[in-house]
C-alpha positions as a printed Julia matrix, in Angstrom:
245×3 Matrix{Float64}:
 66.61  117.51   92.7
 70.38  117.14   93.11
 72.88  117.6    90.3
 73.55  113.86   90.41
 69.86  113.1    89.93
 69.65  115.45   86.96
 72.77  113.82   85.47
 71.19  110.37   85.78
 68.0   111.54   84.07
 69.85  113.26   81.23
 71.99  110.16   80.68
 68.86  108.01   80.65
 67.14  110.3    78.17
 70.25  110.17   75.95
 70.1   106.35   75.96
 66.46  106.38   74.88
 67.14  108.96   72.17
 70.1   106.93   70.92
 67.86  103.86   70.66
 65.52  105.67   68.25
 68.42  107.07   66.22
 70.1   103.71   65.63
 66.77  101.94   65.12
 65.74  104.35   62.38
 69.2   104.1    60.82
 69.06  100.29   60.8
 65.35   99.96   59.95
 64.71   98.58   63.44
 66.81   95.54   62.63
 69.56   95.7    65.28
 69.89   92.77   67.66
 69.66   93.47   71.4
 68.95   97.14   70.76
 66.61   96.9    73.75
 69.64   97.45   76.01
 69.43  101.19   75.32
 65.84  101.87   76.5
 66.47   99.42   79.37
 69.57  101.35   80.43
 67.66  104.59   80.0
 64.84  103.4    82.25
 67.3   102.33   84.96
 69.16  105.64   84.87
 65.99  107.73   84.91
 64.65  105.68   87.83
 67.97  106.17   89.65
 67.72  109.9    89.05
 64.19  110.07   90.45
 65.17  107.97   93.45
 67.86  110.45   94.45
 64.99  112.48   95.9
 63.88  109.58   98.08
 65.2   108.82  101.56
 66.97  105.58  100.77
 69.25  103.74  103.21
 72.86  104.76  102.9
 73.98  101.19  102.27
 71.65  100.99   99.27
 73.08  104.17   97.79
 76.62  102.87   98.23
 75.68   99.49   96.75
 74.19  101.16   93.68
 77.28  103.32   93.16
 79.59  100.33   93.59
 77.56   98.33   91.09
 77.6   101.19   88.6
 81.37  101.66   88.93
 82.02   97.92   88.6
 79.84   97.77   85.49
 81.63  100.71   83.89
 85.03   99.18   84.69
 83.98   95.89   83.09
 82.79   97.68   79.96
 86.12   99.54   79.68
 88.09   96.28   79.92
 85.9    94.52   77.35
 86.03   97.46   74.95
 89.83   97.38   75.13
 89.63   93.76   73.93
 87.3    94.78   71.11
 89.62   97.63   70.09
 92.63   95.31   70.05
 91.27   93.48   67.0
 89.96   96.37   64.97
 92.99   96.67   62.66
 93.48   92.96   62.05
 94.88   91.78   58.72
 95.88   88.3    57.55
 99.17   87.37   55.88
 98.94   86.56   52.19
 98.12   83.07   50.98
 95.17   81.97   53.11
 93.6    78.62   52.2
 90.1    79.71   53.19
 88.29   83.01   53.73
 85.28   82.7    56.02
 82.88   85.59   55.5
 80.67   85.92   58.56
 77.08   86.9    57.85
 75.23   90.01   58.97
 71.7    91.3    58.46
 70.1    91.08   55.03
 67.44   93.66   54.16
 64.61   93.12   51.71
 66.53   95.07   49.09
 69.98   93.64   49.73
 72.83   93.44   52.26
 72.86   95.7    55.32
 75.64   98.3    55.7
 77.55   95.92   58.0
 77.39   93.08   55.49
 78.23   95.38   52.58
 81.44   96.4    54.32
 82.37   92.74   54.85
 81.83   92.11   51.14
 84.03   95.1    50.33
 86.77   93.67   52.55
 86.62   90.34   50.73
 87.01   92.01   47.36
 89.87   94.16   48.63
 91.9    91.17   49.8
 91.28   88.63   47.03
 94.55   89.43   45.25
 96.45   88.49   48.42
 94.7    85.12   48.59
 94.37   83.97   44.96
 93.78   80.3    45.78
 91.53   80.72   48.82
 88.14   79.07   48.97
 85.52   81.55   50.17
 82.98   80.25   52.68
 79.83   82.37   52.89
 78.42   81.77   56.36
 75.08   82.66   57.91
 71.55   81.32   58.14
 68.26   83.06   57.43
 66.72   85.19   60.14
 62.97   85.54   60.57
 63.03   88.99   58.99
 65.45   88.18   56.16
 64.31   87.33   52.6
 67.19   84.87   52.02
 69.98   83.39   54.08
 72.99   85.55   54.83
 75.2    82.98   53.11
 73.1    83.17   49.95
 73.25   86.95   49.98
 77.04   86.88   50.38
 77.41   84.41   47.52
 75.06   86.33   45.21
 76.76   89.66   45.87
 80.26   88.26   45.37
 79.24   86.62   42.1
 77.78   89.95   40.96
 81.18   91.5    41.67
 82.95   88.96   39.48
 83.97   86.18   41.87
 83.88   82.7    40.33
 80.87   80.89   41.89
 82.85   77.63   41.89
 85.17   79.26   44.4
 82.4    79.91   46.94
 81.08   77.41   49.48
 77.93   78.12   51.49
 77.21   77.45   55.15
 73.59   78.55   55.6
 72.48   76.9    58.85
 74.18   78.96   61.55
 72.34   81.43   63.77
 75.24   83.09   65.61
 79.02   83.53   65.47
 79.71   80.38   67.46
 77.74   78.28   64.96
 79.34   80.15   62.03
 82.75   79.01   63.21
 81.77   75.48   64.21
 79.94   74.74   60.96
 82.71   76.2    58.79
 85.31   74.2    60.72
 83.37   71.02   59.98
 83.24   71.89   56.27
 86.98   72.59   56.09
 88.0    69.46   57.97
 91.56   70.62   58.59
 92.27   72.41   61.86
 95.68   73.55   60.63
 94.49   75.17   57.4
 95.33   78.85   56.99
 92.01   80.62   57.53
 91.1    84.3    57.31
 87.9    85.41   59.03
 86.33   88.39   57.33
 84.07   90.47   59.53
 83.59   94.02   60.78
 86.33   95.51   62.9
 84.31   95.49   66.13
 83.63   91.75   65.69
 87.18   90.5    65.11
 88.36   89.79   68.66
 85.36   87.64   69.6
 85.38   85.79   66.27
 89.04   84.85   66.6
 88.62   83.74   70.21
 85.72   81.5    69.23
 87.69   80.09   66.29
 90.7    79.24   68.43
 88.47   77.8    71.12
 86.92   75.59   68.43
 90.38   74.21   67.63
 91.46   76.21   64.58
 95.19   76.8    65.0
 96.11   78.97   62.02
 93.36   81.57   61.95
 93.62   85.31   61.29
 91.22   88.25   61.28
 90.52   90.4    58.25
 88.82   93.51   59.57
 86.46   95.55   57.45
 86.0    99.15   58.49
 82.73  100.25   60.05
 81.56  103.75   60.83
 78.25  105.44   61.53
 75.92  105.94   64.49
 75.43  102.2    65.03
 79.14  101.58   65.7
 78.7   102.51   69.37
 75.84  100.03   69.65
 77.83   97.25   68.01
 80.79   97.83   70.29
 78.6    97.73   73.4
 76.83   94.67   71.99
 80.22   93.0    71.65
 80.88   93.57   75.35
 77.58   91.88   76.16
 78.26   89.02   73.74
 81.76   88.43   75.12
 80.32   88.24   78.62
 77.63   85.77   77.52
 80.15   83.56   75.7
 82.45   83.64   78.72
 79.64   82.56   81.04
 78.72   79.75   78.61
 82.35   78.61   78.5
 82.82   79.34   74.79
 85.78   81.69   75.2
C-alpha cells in the first residue's frame, strides 16, 4: 500500500477514535457526532481504494473534492474564530441565554459555561431582563430554559428578572422566539453563548431583524471543542443553504 493510502487509513482511524473520546466525555449526548465515524469510514475506504486500479479522472476528482472541502472548512472556521472573543458594551436591555444540553443531574459543561458568563457580566447590565431560551430535548429531564432559570436563581438572580422561552429546538428558533417576546427590534440585546457559537448566533439575530445585538462569549475548552467548531461549519452551511444567513 502507498504512503498516501496509509495516511488515509490512519486519518480515518483517528476520526473513529475521536468519536468515542468525545462521546464518552459528553455521555453520548453530542448532536451530529456521527460525522466523525462517517468521515472515518470515507477516509479508510479511500485508503483501501488506493490499491485498486481506478481511472485517473476519478482519482483527480476525489483529490479536488477533498481539497475543496478542506478549503471550505478553513474559511468557515475563520468565521467561527472571528466571534470567539465577543463582548457586549455595558447597559444591555436584554440578555438572551441560548440553551445547551441538560443532563439528568444538571446542566452540561457547555451550558454551565454559559451560566458562568451570565453571572460574570450581570454587573455591566444591571437593568437587563434575562431570557432563558431552549426547549426540552427527548433525552433531557426538563427544558433548557427551565434549567437556565433554576440555575441562575440558585446563584442569586432575582426570578422576577428572568423570562423563559421554552419552545425552541435550534438556534434559529431561539432567536425568532426571543425576538417575538421582546417586541422591539432596536432594543440593546446581548446574546450569551459559547465562544464557538457566537458568529452564527449573531448572523441569525441580524437576519431576523435585530439591529442592536451583541455577542457575549463564554469560554469553552476540552476535547469536544474541536467537534463543536466543526459542527458550526456544518451548521453555517446548512443555514446558508436554507437562506437563514
